[in-house]
C-alpha positions in Angstrom: -35.9 6.2 23.4 -36.9 3.5 20.9 -39.5 1.2 21.5 -40.2 -1.6 19.8 -43.2 -3.5 18.6 -45.4 -5.9 20.9 -44.2 -9.8 21.3 -45.4 -12.6 22.7 -44.0 -15.7 24.0 -45.8 -18.7 23.0 -44.5 -20.5 26.3 -46.4 -17.7 28.3 -49.1 -17.4 25.9 -48.7 -13.7 27.6 -48.3 -10.2 25.7 -45.0 -9.4 26.4 -43.4 -5.4 25.3 -39.4 -5.6 24.6 -38.2 -2.0 24.9 -35.0 -0.5 23.3 -33.3 2.1 24.7 -30.8 4.0 22.7 -27.8 6.2 23.8 -25.8 7.8 20.5 -22.6 9.5 21.5 -20.6 10.7 18.4 -16.9 11.9 18.3 -14.5 13.3 15.3 -17.5 14.5 13.4 -19.5 10.9 12.7 -16.5 8.6 12.5 -17.5 6.9 16.1 -20.3 6.3 17.7 -22.1 3.9 20.2 -25.6 2.5 21.0 -27.1 1.1 23.6 -30.2 -1.1 23.0 -31.7 -3.4 25.6 -33.8 -6.6 24.1 -35.4 -9.5 26.5 -34.0 -12.8 26.4 -35.7 -15.6 24.8 -36.4 -14.4 21.6 -37.5 -15.5 19.2 -34.5 -16.1 15.8 -34.6 -13.2 13.9 -36.5 -10.4 16.2 -35.7 -7.0 15.5 -33.1 -5.5 18.1 -33.6 -1.8 16.5 -32.3 -0.1 13.2 -28.7 0.8 13.7 -28.5 2.7 10.6 -31.3 5.0 11.4 -30.4 5.6 14.8 -26.8 6.3 13.4 -28.3 8.4 10.6 -26.6 6.1 8.1 -27.6 6.2 4.4 -29.2 2.8 3.6 -28.5 3.5 -0.3 -25.0 3.1 0.4 -24.7 0.7 3.1 -24.1 -2.6 1.1 -21.1 -0.4 -0.9 -19.5 1.5 2.2 -19.8 -3.0 3.4 -21.5 -2.4 6.5 -21.4 -5.3 8.8 -20.5 -6.6 12.3 -17.1 -7.3 12.6 -16.3 -8.0 16.2 -19.1 -8.7 19.0 -18.6 -10.4 22.3 -21.1 -12.9 21.0 -21.1 -12.8 17.3 -23.6 -15.9 16.9 -26.0 -14.0 18.6 -27.0 -11.6 16.7 -26.9 -10.3 12.0 -27.2 -7.1 10.3 -29.1 -6.5 7.3 -27.3 -4.6 4.9 -29.8 -3.1 3.4 -31.6 -1.8 5.8 -29.4 -1.7 8.8 -32.2 -4.1 11.0 -30.0 -5.6 13.8 -31.7 -9.0 14.5 -31.7 -11.7 16.8 -29.9 -15.1 15.6 -30.7 -18.3 17.5 -31.5 -18.2 20.8 -30.4 -15.8 23.4 -30.2 -17.4 27.4 -29.3 -14.6 29.8 -28.2 -17.4 32.0 -26.3 -19.6 30.0 -24.4 -16.2 28.7 -24.3 -14.3 31.9 -25.0 -16.7 34.6 -25.5 -14.9 38.0 -24.4 -11.4 37.1 -26.7 -8.7 38.0 -26.0 -7.1 34.6 -25.5 -8.8 30.9 -24.1 -7.2 27.6 -23.3 -8.1 24.4 -21.0 -6.0 22.8 -21.2 -5.9 18.8 -18.8 -3.5 16.7 -19.4 -2.2 13.0 -18.0 -0.7 10.6 -18.4 1.4 7.5 -15.7 1.4 4.5 -14.5 4.4 2.6 -14.5 6.3 4.2 -14.2 4.1 8.1 -16.6 4.0 10.6 -16.6 2.1 13.7 -20.0 2.3 15.4 -20.3 0.0 18.5 -23.5 -1.2 19.8 -24.2 -2.4 23.5 -26.8 -4.8 24.1 -28.7 -5.5 27.3 -30.1 -8.7 27.9 -33.1 -8.2 30.2 -33.8 -11.5 32.7 -37.1 -12.8 32.0 -38.9 -15.2 34.1 -38.0 -18.4 31.9 -36.5 -21.1 34.6 -38.6 -22.8 37.1 -36.9 -24.1 40.5 -35.6 -27.1 40.5 -34.7 -29.1 43.4 -31.5 -31.5 42.7 -33.5 -34.3 43.9 -36.7 -34.9 42.6 -37.3 -37.5 45.7 -36.2 -37.5 48.9 -35.7 -40.4 51.5 -35.8 -39.6 55.1 -35.5 -42.4 57.6 -36.7 -41.1 61.3 -36.7 -42.5 64.4 -40.2 -42.7 65.6 -38.7 -41.7 69.3 -37.7 -38.1 67.5 -39.0 -35.5 69.6 -40.8 -32.5 68.5 -38.7 -29.6 67.0 -36.0 -31.8 65.5 -35.0 -30.2 62.6 -34.0 -32.3 59.1 -32.0 -29.9 56.6 -33.1 -29.8 53.0 -31.4 -29.4 49.8 -32.6 -25.8 48.8 -33.9 -25.6 44.9 -32.2 -23.8 42.1 -33.4 -21.1 40.4 -31.0 -19.6 37.3 -33.0 -16.2 37.4 -32.0 -13.3 39.1 -33.9 -10.9 41.6 -37.5 -10.9 41.8 -37.7 -14.2 39.4 -35.6 -16.6 41.8 -36.8 -19.0 44.4 -39.0 -16.6 46.7 -41.5 -19.5 48.7 -41.4 -22.8 50.0 -44.7 -24.6 50.8 -45.2 -27.8 52.5 -48.3 -30.3 51.6 -50.9 -30.3 54.3 -50.1 -33.2 57.1 -49.5 -33.6 60.8 -46.7 -34.5 61.6 -44.1 -31.8 59.6 -44.0 -28.2 58.9 -41.4 -26.4 56.8 -39.1 -23.3 58.1 -36.9 -21.3 55.9 -33.4 -20.1 57.0 -32.4 -16.7 54.4 -28.7 -17.1 53.6 -28.5 -14.4 51.2 -27.5 -14.1 47.5 -30.5 -15.6 46.4 -30.0 -18.6 48.6 -33.1 -20.1 51.3 -32.8 -22.7 53.0 -35.8 -25.0 53.9 -35.3 -27.2 57.0 -38.3 -30.2 57.7 -38.9 -29.7 61.2 -41.2 -32.5 63.2 -43.9 -30.8 65.0 -45.5 -33.9 66.7 -43.8 -36.9 67.9 -44.4 -40.0 64.9 -46.1 -43.6 65.4 -44.6 -46.1 63.3 -47.3 -48.4 64.2 -49.5 -46.4 63.2 -47.9 -45.3 59.8 -44.4 -46.6 58.6 -44.1 -43.8 56.0 -45.0 -40.5 55.3 -45.0 -39.3 51.7 -44.8 -35.0 51.8 -44.8 -32.3 48.6 -42.5 -29.6 48.8 -42.9 -26.8 46.0 -40.9 -23.8 45.7 -41.8 -20.5 44.1 -40.2 -17.9 42.5 -41.7 -14.2 42.4 -42.1 -14.0 38.5 -45.4 -13.1 37.1 -47.0 -15.4 36.4 -44.8 -17.6 39.3 -43.3 -20.6 38.1 -42.7 -23.7 40.5 -40.9 -26.7 41.3 -41.8 -30.4 43.6 -39.8 -32.5 45.5 -41.4 -35.8 46.6 -40.1 -36.5 50.3 -40.7 -39.9 51.9 -40.4 -40.1 55.1 -39.8 -43.5 56.5 -40.0 -43.9 60.6 -37.9 -46.2 62.3 -37.1 -48.1 65.6 -34.7 -48.6 68.1 -31.9 -45.6 67.7 -33.2 -43.1 69.5 -30.7 -40.5 71.0 -29.0 -38.3 68.8 -25.0 -37.3 68.9 -24.5 -34.5 71.0 -21.4 -32.2 70.4 -19.7 -31.3 73.5 -19.8 -27.7 72.6 -22.7 -24.9 72.2 -20.3 -23.0 70.1 -17.5 -23.5 68.1 -15.2 -21.1 67.2 -11.5 -21.0 65.8 -8.9 -18.3 64.8 -6.7 -18.7 61.7 -3.9 -16.7 60.4 -4.1 -16.0 56.4 -1.9 -18.1 54.0 -1.9 -20.7 56.3 0.0 -23.8 54.9 -2.5 -26.8 53.7 -2.8 -29.6 55.9 -2.8 -27.2 59.4 -5.2 -28.3 61.7 -7.8 -25.2 62.4 -10.2 -27.1 65.0 -11.4 -30.3 66.2 -14.8 -30.6 67.0 -16.7 -33.6 69.3 -19.8 -35.0 69.3 -21.1 -38.1 71.8 -24.4 -40.3 71.5 -25.5 -42.3 74.6 -26.3 -44.6 72.4 -24.4 -48.8 72.5 -23.0 -50.4 69.6 -23.0 -49.0 66.0 -25.6 -46.7 66.9 -23.2 -44.9 68.9 -20.5 -45.2 66.7 -20.5 -41.2 65.1 -18.9 -40.1 61.9 -18.6 -36.1 60.6 -19.4 -34.6 57.5 -20.1 -31.0 56.0 -24.1 -30.1 56.1 -25.7 -30.1 52.7 -25.4 -26.1 52.3 -21.3 -25.6 52.8 -20.6 -25.0 48.7 -17.9 -26.0 46.6 -16.0 -22.9 47.1 -15.8 -23.6 50.9 -14.9 -27.4 50.6 -12.1 -26.1 48.0 -10.6 -24.1 51.3 -11.4 -26.6 54.2 -11.4 -30.4 54.5 -13.0 -32.4 57.3 -11.6 -35.5 58.8 -15.5 -38.3 59.4 -13.3 -39.9 62.1 -11.9 -37.0 64.1 -13.5 -33.9 63.4 -10.6 -32.1 62.4 -11.1 -29.1 60.3 -7.8 -28.6 58.1 -6.5 -26.2 55.6 -6.8 -27.3 52.1 -7.0 -24.3 50.0 -5.2 -20.4 50.3 -6.7 -18.6 53.1 -6.6 -14.7 52.4 -7.6 -12.1 55.0 -8.2 -9.7 52.4 -11.0 -11.7 50.3 -13.2 -12.8 53.1 -12.5 -12.2 57.0 -14.4 -15.2 58.2 -15.6 -18.0 57.6 -19.3 -20.4 58.8 -19.2 -24.0 57.9 -21.9 -26.2 59.0 -20.8 -29.4 60.5 -23.0 -32.9 61.0 -22.3 -35.4 63.3 -23.9 -39.0 62.5 -24.1 -42.1 64.3 -24.4 -45.4 62.6 -27.6 -46.7 63.8 -30.2 -48.7 62.1 -32.3 -45.7 61.4 -29.1 -43.0 62.1 -29.3 -39.5 63.5 -27.4 -36.8 62.9 -27.2 -33.4 65.1 -26.2 -30.2 63.0 -23.5 -27.3 64.5 -22.1 -24.7 62.5 -18.5 -23.9 62.9 -17.2 -20.2 63.0 -13.5 -19.6 61.8 -12.5 -15.7 61.9 -9.1 -14.9 59.8 -6.5 -13.4 61.1 -4.7 -11.0 59.1 -0.6 -11.0 59.0 1.3 -8.4 57.1 1.4 -10.0 53.5 0.6 -6.1 51.7 2.4 -3.9 51.2 1.3 0.1 51.4 0.0 1.6 48.4 0.6 5.7 47.8 -1.9 7.5 46.1 -0.9 11.3 45.0 -3.4 13.9 43.6 -3.3 17.3 43.5 -0.1 17.2 42.1 1.9 20.7 40.8 4.4 19.3 38.6 5.7 23.1 38.4 6.3 25.6 41.4 7.9 28.8 41.2 10.9 29.3 42.6 9.6 32.4 44.6 6.9 30.2 46.7 7.0 30.3 50.1 8.2 28.2 53.0 4.3 25.7 53.6 3.5 25.9 49.8 1.3 22.6 48.8 3.0 20.5 46.0 1.2 17.8 46.3 -1.8 15.2 48.4 -0.5 12.6 49.4 -2.9 9.2 50.6 -1.5 6.3 51.8 -3.2 3.2 52.3 -2.9 -1.1 53.7 -4.9 -3.1 52.5 -3.9 -5.1 55.9 -5.7 -4.2 59.0 -4.8 -2.9 62.4 -1.2 -2.6 63.3 -0.3 -4.3 59.4 -2.6 -1.8 58.0 -1.3 1.6 60.2 0.8 3.4 57.9 3.4 6.5 58.2 4.9 8.2 55.7 8.2 10.1 55.2 10.0 11.3 52.6 13.3 9.6 51.7 16.0 12.5 51.2 17.0 16.2 53.1 15.3 18.3 50.7 13.8 21.3 50.3 10.3 19.9 50.6 8.6 18.0 53.9 5.1 16.4 54.5 2.6 17.5 56.9 -0.2 15.4 58.0 -3.8 16.6 58.2 -6.3 16.0 60.1 -7.8 12.6 58.1 -5.7 9.6 58.8 -3.2 8.5 56.2 -3.7 12.0 54.4 -0.3 14.1 54.1 0.3 17.4 52.6 3.9 17.8 50.2 5.1 21.6 51.2 8.2 23.3 50.8 10.3 23.4 53.9 12.6 26.7 52.4 13.5 28.8 50.1 13.8 27.6 46.5 16.2 28.7 44.0 15.9 27.8 40.2 19.7 28.2 39.2 20.9 25.9 42.3 18.4 23.4 41.5 15.7 23.2 38.4 14.1 19.7 39.7 13.7 17.7 42.4 13.1 14.1 42.4 11.0 13.7 46.0 11.0 9.8 47.6 7.9 9.4 49.2 8.4 6.2 51.1 5.5 4.7 52.9 6.1 2.1 55.8 3.2 0.1 58.0 3.4 -1.0 62.2 3.4 -4.8 60.9 6.4 -7.2 61.9 8.2 -7.4 59.9 7.3 -3.6 58.1 6.8 -3.6 54.6 8.0 -0.6 53.2 6.6 1.3 49.0 8.6 4.4 47.5 7.2 6.1 44.9 9.4 8.7 43.1 7.9 12.3 41.8 9.7 15.5 39.9 9.1 18.8 41.1 9.7 22.1 38.6 11.1 24.5 39.6 10.0 27.4 37.9 11.9 30.5 36.8 11.1 34.0 38.2 12.9 37.2 37.3 15.3 37.4 40.6 18.7 37.4 38.7 20.4 40.5 36.5 22.2 40.5 33.5 25.7 39.7 34.0 28.3 40.7 31.2 31.2 39.1 30.6 33.6 41.8 31.6 33.7 44.6 34.0 35.3 46.9 33.3 35.3 46.4 29.2 38.1 47.0 27.4 38.7 47.2 23.4 41.4 48.8 21.2 39.6 50.2 18.2 41.8 51.3 15.0 40.9 55.0 13.8 39.4 55.9 11.2 37.3 52.9 10.5 34.2 53.6 8.6 31.1 55.5 10.2 27.9 52.7 10.8 30.4 49.8 11.4 30.7 47.8 14.1 33.7 48.3 16.4 33.2 46.1 19.3 30.4 43.9 20.8 28.7 43.6 24.6 27.8 40.4 25.9 25.9 40.0 29.3 24.3 37.1 30.5 21.2 36.3 32.5 20.9 32.9 34.7 17.1 32.9 34.5 15.3 31.0 31.6 12.8 32.5 29.2 11.6 35.9 28.7 13.6 36.6 32.1 16.8 35.4 30.6 16.2 37.8 27.1 19.1 40.9 27.8 18.4 43.8 26.0 20.8 46.3 25.6 21.3 50.2 25.5 23.6 52.8 26.0 23.6 54.4 29.0 23.3 57.9 28.4 22.2 59.7 31.2 25.1 57.9 33.6 27.3 60.4 35.9 30.4 60.7 34.3 32.2 62.4 31.0 30.5 60.5 28.4 30.5 63.1 25.1 31.7 60.2 23.2 28.4 58.3 23.9 26.2 60.7 22.0 28.3 59.1 18.5 27.8 55.5 19.6 24.9 52.7 18.8 24.1 49.7 20.2 22.1 46.7 18.5 19.5 45.9 21.6 19.8 42.1 20.7 23.4 41.3 20.3 25.1 44.1 22.1 27.1 44.9 19.0 28.2 48.5 19.6 28.2 50.7 16.2 30.0 53.9 15.8 28.3 57.2 13.8 31.6 58.7 12.8 35.3 58.0 12.4 37.7 58.0 15.7 40.8 60.3 15.1 44.0 59.0 17.4 45.6 62.7 16.5 42.6 63.9 18.3 41.8 61.5 21.0 43.6 57.9 22.3 40.7 57.2 24.7 37.5 57.8 25.9 34.9 55.7 27.8 31.0 55.0 28.0 28.2 53.0 30.3 26.0 50.0 28.7 22.6 49.1 30.1 22.0 45.5 30.0 17.7 44.9 30.9 16.5 41.5 30.8 12.7 40.9 29.5 10.8 39.8 32.8 8.3 41.4 34.5 9.4 43.4 36.8 12.4 43.8 34.8 16.0 43.4 36.3 19.4 45.8 34.9 22.9 45.9 35.3 25.3 48.6 33.8 29.0 48.3 32.7 31.6 50.6 32.0 33.4 50.7 28.6 37.2 52.4 28.1 37.9 52.6 24.4 41.7 53.0 23.2 41.9 54.4 20.2 44.9 52.8 17.5 47.0 54.7 15.4 47.1 54.0 11.9 49.3 55.9 9.0 46.8 58.3 7.8 49.6 61.2 8.7 52.4 62.0 5.8 55.6 63.2 6.6 55.5 67.7 7.4 58.6 69.0 5.9 59.4 71.7 9.1 63.3 72.6 7.4 64.6 73.8 4.9 61.4 75.7 4.4 61.3 79.1 2.0 59.7 81.9 2.5 57.1 81.3 0.0 56.0 78.1 2.5 57.5 75.5 -0.5 59.6 72.9 0.6 63.0 74.3 -0.5 66.0 75.8 1.0 69.4 77.4 0.1 73.0 76.5 2.2 76.0 78.3 1.4 79.1 76.9 2.9 82.9 77.4 2.3 84.7 75.1 -0.4 87.6 74.5 1.4 85.2 72.6 4.0 86.8 69.3 4.6 84.6 65.9 4.4 82.5 65.1 7.0 81.1 69.1 6.9 77.6 69.2 8.4 75.8 71.0 5.4 72.1 71.1 6.9 69.8 69.3 8.3 65.9 68.0 7.1 63.8 68.6 10.1 60.6 66.5 9.1 57.6 65.9 12.2 55.1 62.9 11.6 51.8 63.3 13.7 51.2 59.4 14.1 53.4 57.0 16.6 55.3 54.0 16.3 56.2 52.3 12.7 53.7 55.0 11.6 55.9 57.8 12.6 59.0 56.0 12.2 60.6 58.4 9.1 63.5 57.0 7.2 65.2 59.4 5.2 66.9 59.1 1.1 68.3 60.9 -1.6 65.8 61.2 -4.8 68.3 63.5 -6.9 71.4 65.2 -6.4 73.6 66.8 -8.9 77.0 65.0 -7.8 76.7 61.5 -5.4 80.4 61.4 -5.0 80.4 65.2 -2.7 77.2 64.7 -0.7 75.8 61.8 1.7 72.7 61.7 3.8 72.2 60.3 6.8 69.0 57.9 6.2 68.0 58.0 10.0 68.5 61.8 11.2 68.7 63.8 7.6 71.6 65.2 7.9 73.4 66.3 5.0 77.9 66.1 4.9 80.0 66.5 3.0 81.7 62.9 1.5 85.4 64.8 0.2 86.4 68.3 -0.2 85.7 70.5 -3.1 88.1 71.0 -6.3 88.6 73.0 -8.8 86.6 71.5 -11.2 83.4 71.2 -9.0 80.2 73.0 -9.7 79.4 76.5 -7.2 75.7 75.2 -7.2 74.7 71.6 -6.1 70.7 70.5 -6.1 69.7 67.9 -3.9 65.9 66.4 -3.4 65.2 64.2 0.1 62.9 62.1 -0.1 61.1 61.1 3.4 59.0 58.6 4.4 57.5 56.7 7.6 57.5 52.5 7.9 53.5 52.4 7.8 52.0 49.3 6.0 51.7 51.7 3.2 54.4 54.4 3.3 53.2 57.6 2.9 56.5 60.6 1.9 57.6 64.2 1.7 60.3 65.7 -0.2 62.2 68.4 0.4 64.8 70.3 -2.0 67.9 71.7 -0.1 70.4 73.9 -3.0 74.2 73.9 -2.1 76.5 77.1 -3.0 79.6 76.7 -2.4 81.7 80.3 -2.1 84.6 81.5 -1.1 85.6 81.3 2.4 85.2 85.1 3.2 81.5 85.2 1.4 80.5 82.2 3.4 81.5 83.6 7.0 79.3 86.9 5.8 76.5 84.4 5.1 76.7 82.1 7.6 76.2 85.2 10.5 73.0 85.9 9.1 72.1 82.0 8.1 73.1 81.4 12.3 70.9 84.1 13.5 67.8 83.1 11.7 68.2 79.6 12.0 68.8 80.3 15.8 64.9 81.5 16.0 63.7 79.2 13.9 65.2 76.1 16.1 63.8 78.1 19.5 60.2 78.1 17.7 60.7 74.4 17.1 62.0 73.6 20.4 59.1 75.0 22.3 56.5 73.3 19.8 58.0 70.4 20.9 58.0 70.7 24.3 54.5 70.9 24.1 53.7 68.1 22.2 55.8 66.3 24.4 54.4 67.1 27.3 50.4 66.5 25.8 51.6 63.4 25.2 52.9 62.7 28.8 50.3 64.1 30.0 48.0 61.9 28.4 50.4 59.1 29.1 49.4 59.2 33.1 46.5 60.0 32.8 45.5 56.4 30.7 48.1 54.9 33.6 45.8 56.4 36.1 42.2 55.3 34.5 44.0 51.9 33.8 44.6 51.4 37.9 41.5 52.9 38.9 39.5 50.0 36.4 41.7 47.1 38.2 41.0 48.2 41.6 37.6 48.3 40.8 37.5 45.1 39.1 35.2 42.7 41.2 36.4 39.5 42.3 35.2 36.9 39.5 36.5 39.5 37.1 39.2 37.0 34.5 42.8 38.3 35.7 45.9 38.4 34.4 47.3 36.1 36.8 46.9 32.4 37.6 47.0 30.4 41.2 49.1 31.6 43.7 50.3 34.7 41.5 51.6 32.5 38.7 52.0 34.3 35.3 49.7 33.5 32.9 49.8 33.3 29.2 47.9 34.3 26.6 48.1 34.2 23.2 48.3 37.4 20.6 47.1 37.7 17.3 50.9 38.9 16.1 53.2 37.1 19.2 52.9 36.0 23.2 52.4 37.8 26.0 54.5 36.7 29.5 54.6 38.6 32.8 57.3 38.7 34.7 57.5 38.4 38.2 60.5 39.5 39.4 60.4 42.9 36.7 56.9 43.1 37.3 56.9 44.2 33.7 54.7 42.5 30.4 57.1 41.2 27.1 56.1 40.2 23.8 57.9 38.5 21.2 56.4 39.3 17.9 56.4 36.8 15.0 54.9 38.9 12.0 56.8 40.4 9.4 55.7 44.0 10.2 57.4 43.8 13.7 60.8 42.0 14.5 62.2 41.1 18.0 60.6 44.1 19.4 59.9 44.3 23.5 56.7 46.3 24.7 57.3 47.0 28.5 53.4 47.3 30.0 53.9 48.5 34.1 52.4 45.5 35.6 49.1 44.3 36.1 47.7 46.3 33.4 48.9 44.4 30.0 46.4 45.3 27.3 43.7 42.9 25.8 44.7 42.6 22.1 47.0 46.0 22.2 48.8 47.2 19.0 49.9 50.2 21.1 53.9 49.4 21.1 56.6 51.3 21.6 59.4 50.1 18.6 62.8 49.6 17.8 64.1 47.4 14.9 66.4 45.8 12.9 66.0 48.8 10.0 68.7 51.2 12.0 71.7 51.5 10.7 73.2 50.1 12.6 70.6 48.0 13.9 69.3 48.2 17.5 69.1 44.9 19.3 67.2 44.9 22.8 67.6 42.1 24.3 64.9 39.5 24.1 62.7 38.4 27.2 62.6 34.7 27.6 61.6 32.6 25.0 61.7 35.1 22.4 64.7 34.5 19.7 66.6 37.9 18.9 
């Protein structure tokens, strides 16, 4: 609090103290401040209001360079600021009554700025009232004509004195000069208005005193008090000794608000016992009917009808009191006062208002029914039934309104369980309707978000998974990807993957796998070998990051696809030292087409990789021997002649049909002997060959049995997996069992309902017009495991192409 110096007002010639109150709020490191001063009105030009620079802590040395100045104020003409010392001065005269009229508080706002850097400071000056106005009467002289026949107690309303000052400085006291016939009576009308009435207390005698001069003084409550005086001249009249009399003691009426202009409110009526002009009555508003009432109502002076003149609003004021005078036309007019009470009737012209408090914009989806979302308060400016409001929800939602003990207050609560995955936001329409006729209503829409809780387990895109992985993969590389999604959001939907190594079942190969916990990529820690394992399965566990976390698992079936990684192995001919070289003896007298021998070869690969072709790499006589490229049989092309050599050497090349062919060679030495020697050698050779073929047959039976068993096991697993698929798993059939065509990298799969088979047509250079048969409904997802027939056979094998395939 800052206290200014003592000042004197020459008008009062009394010392006065003005007080300056300062309150400072600093924001943003001094970029904004507000100061408040208080100063009395009527200060002299140049009076100090306060030191702004000192109160704000501004360096006076830089104020001028920084352009310290007033840039905006509610009344710029009243203040100046000194750029050298930062003192705020009064400029000109400050008249509180001129600036703020009858307002109880009077503030002047001054906005100052400093540049480089920019600072804005606000100065609020509270102008305090001083008793600088004396009460004044609208008329300095008042003439009254009162008949000598007026009875004691007759009252004559006078105009009230006006004082622009407020509170105690306004009019507080009326005093009438000393006399025998009259006294003053004061009626307090509120709002600093005190209405004086001149009351006759002793009958008048015109013959004794024809005129009375009175002085009415009005004083305010200031220190010292100020006063004003009005001279009242009362002329005593003779004759007209009957005053007008209203026919009713009390006049009251009701008026609906918003009544149109010209509507008759009520009609007053007065009578006068006098005759002639003294009995003629006219009506007028009383002296204290202010200008506002005169804008709302009008009075017919002849009939006494009170008419609507302006807009009547019940919410602004619900009743009015009008002072009506009835006066005769006598030589000495007599008047009578009467008050008319007009009560305003409310009509339904205000729609209800809706206020929402304690609003929770988000509510967890596991909130129990009855959870409070918001408090709703409705109210109507109208009264009675027009102001009685009910509130309801616009649509049938998962919420309801519950009324509270307090009128017009409701709780918006959940009515049923919420599910964010079904509905994540509710737009709730609140409808408020009053009971008026016709009713009015208001609608307010609020949005309630449903926040997520971890109530959904991760779901895999397939169940179970089937993958086809090529053998000889590089250890450490990704071989397949598992994907799961969670219908929740945020951390609740963040899925982490792991291989379930403790789940039931045979998951020995799971130890050779690893999975990326973030994206589900599965890495093989070792290379797979088709010749050792054809398929295996393991389980993957997907866990979300909610609290508590939820998880689910899926079975993954992996089928190993063959690659050409095994070269053909020569089974026959084989020499005693293990090399692929054999000696055959044939009689020289054999005919063309004689079977010399057959090269037997084994390839551990399957499909094209195990499809072998034979060719002659080296031969001593091309015209004598021929080789079947598919069976490996060596036959004579013609009969021996006398000139043919007895010993012939053939080098046979065997290669498979893989993308990168692998091969092996076998050497066959053919001796052409006389028939007798050939028969003897043939017995020995046949015996050895029978033993060899017996062993080979045994091994082939074991191999075929193993492959058949593995195939049956694979089919059984696939059937079990298909039967255990959930209903939402991807199906190979469309609606009503219609075949579904899925695109394969090397061709198109189609399902024949009549044959219960899948047919595939390949268009690549590697596979031409091949038909692969799979028992329905087990079509491979991305299979390259196929059975082969091709054009490379001589003669070519041409299976019947399925529909849509070009042979």
